[in-house]
Every structure is written in structure tokens, then in C-alpha cells.
N, C-alpha and C positions, 0 to 999 in steps of 0.2 A: 221293626221294619224293612219292609219291602224293598227295595232297591229301586223300586217302580215307583212309590211310594214316599226318599227318599228327592227323587230326583224333582219332583212332582213337587218337593214344596223349598226345591230351588230356585233365585234371583232369578230372570226371568232376562235381567236387563244388569251388566258390568260395567265397571270401566277396565279401560284396555286401553294400551300403545303399544305399537305397529316401533318395529326399529330392521331398515336392513342396513348387510353389513353389506358393503359394495366398495371396491374404486372406480369404477367403471357407470352405475346407475346415476344418474343424478330424479329430484320429481317426477320432471316430465318425463325420462327412460321406465321410469324404474315399472312398468309391468303385473310384476307379481303386491306394490305395495297397492301402487294402485288399486287391484282387484279387491284387495283384504281390505280395504278400507268402506268400497263397494257391499264387499260380506257384510264384510263389521257392521255397519248398516243394517243391512237388509233385517241382521241378524236378530240386529234390535240394541244392542249396543251402545254406549256410549264412550267412539273415540276422541283417549284427551292428549294423548301422542305421537308423531310422525317425523323419528329421524329417519335419514341417511349418514351412517359413518362409513368411514375405509376399513380395511379388512387389519385390525391394529390391534393385539393382544387388550393392553392400555385404551386406548380411542373407544372401544366395546365395551370393559368393564368402567368406563367412565359416566359413555351415554344408558349403560343401565341403572348404577348407582341416580345416577342424577332426575334420570326417569322413575324412583326407585324414592326419590330425597324429593325431588321439586310437586312431584301428581298422588303418589301413589296407587298407584293403580292397581287393576284388578285377577291384570294378567296383561304377559307383557311378550308380544311375539314375534321370535326377534328371524327373520328369513336371510339364508347364506351364508358362504363361511367356516360347511357344516362336513366336507366334501374329503381328501385324501390331498392334495395338494400345498408345498408349506405353504401356503397364501391362506389356508382356511382353518383358523384360528379361533374360530369363536365357541366354540368349546370349549377350548385351551381359558377362552377369555374370561367364561360366564358359569362351568360347571365345579369350579372355584369356589363357588358366592352362593352355595343349595345352601340351606343347610338340611333335609332332606331331595333325596330325587326319583323325578318316578320311573322306576326300572322299566315297568315293564309299558311308556309309549316312542322311542328305539323300537325298540320288537318288531311292537304291532305294527308303530306304520312301516315298515322294513316289510314286513308281511307283508301285509299291500301293499305296498311302492312295486313286491316285487312282478303280485300279480299283473305290471303296466308295464317296467324294466325287467321283467327277467330278471339275470346277474345279476345287474348292475344295482341292485338293487342293495353289495354289498359297500357299494362307494358310501353310502350319507351313516353320518356318527350323528341321527338325530338324536331328540334328549330334548326330558322337561323340566325340569324340579322348581321346588318352591325357594324363592329369597324373601324372608322377614315374613311378613302377611303373601306373598304378591305367587302366582302359580308364570315359570318362566317357559314358554314354551323356544325352542332350538330345531329348528327347520331347514332344508332347502332353500335356494330359492326360487327355482327355475317355477314362473307359471305354475304344471299339469305342478310339482309338487308341491307346491303352496294348497292347491283348493285340494289335492286325497289331505294333505293330514290337517287343515279349516273344517271339509265339508264332513270328512270319518273318523276326527278324531276332535278336536280343535273344540267346535259351538258342542259338537250335541255334549260334552261333559263337561265345558265354560260355570254356568249356572252347581252343577253339585260341587266341581273342585272346591267354586267361592263357595258356597256354601258351607265345604268340611273346616274353606278357612278362618270362616271368621264366627265359627260357634265350637269350635277345637274340637 
């Protein structure tokens, strides 16, 4: 089966959750989170959770595990905390939970980002992987970064990834 046929039979609507990692943003000031909620709906997906947690390994891990246990979404998009500052600990919190890593996600995101922000793209540590039967994307928290990751990589492949997770 070609990848076009495979993607054609993928679910068009999946259950998603959005987790913003930030010590300064609130639901009122989280422009990236608001945009992702709106884009998620426009793509036809069902948002099952939206939360904000501070830049803390334990709290990030607990938020992801809580969403997985309480809601069991098909996908979680985590924005923020992927840079190189001491406070950026999203990757340290989530990557150890992966049972499989989507190793191409980070490099492809960096390549797309390079075309917009040039060499500053090397400062992002974006990644994606599978926890239980849920795909988890860790992306930068800026609005432009969220738009790039969601529109160019995440939403175009989301149904296809979920199909693989559901069918084994």
C-alpha cells in the first residue's frame, strides 16, 4: 500500500491535548496555546485537555502522565521549555517516558525553522515520541514556532500516526 493510500485511510478526527510549559503564561496570555486550540478545532480534532504547568521536571511529567491516565488522548502537543536555558526542562521531563522516539521530527522541524530564523534554529531541542499509545510532540513555545510545527508537521501527519498506533 502506498503512503498516499495509507494516509487516506487514517482517521480525520483524533483526540488531542495541549500542554503549555511556562512560568509566566496564563490561559489569558498564552497566545500560542490559544492559537493551537483554534487550529486544532479548525483541523477537526477533539480537544480533550488544555493545561499550563511551570518549568519544573516533576510538574511537567505529572501533567503528561495525568492527561494520559485521565483522558487517554491520541496526541499531546507540549509547547515551551525546549530551549537551552537552565529553566528549559521539557525534554528532560518527557523524553525518558518515550517507549519509541520519532527521531526525524526534531531534525525536520529544525530544517523548517532554519528557513525562518536561520542559524538560531540550533537552539531548539524539539522532539516527539510515543508514550503508551499516545504520540507526544514537544515544540518551542513561541507563536511562530507553534504555527510552523503544527501546520507543517503535526497536523498533516497526525491521523497517519494515530492509525499506526491503533493498528499496530
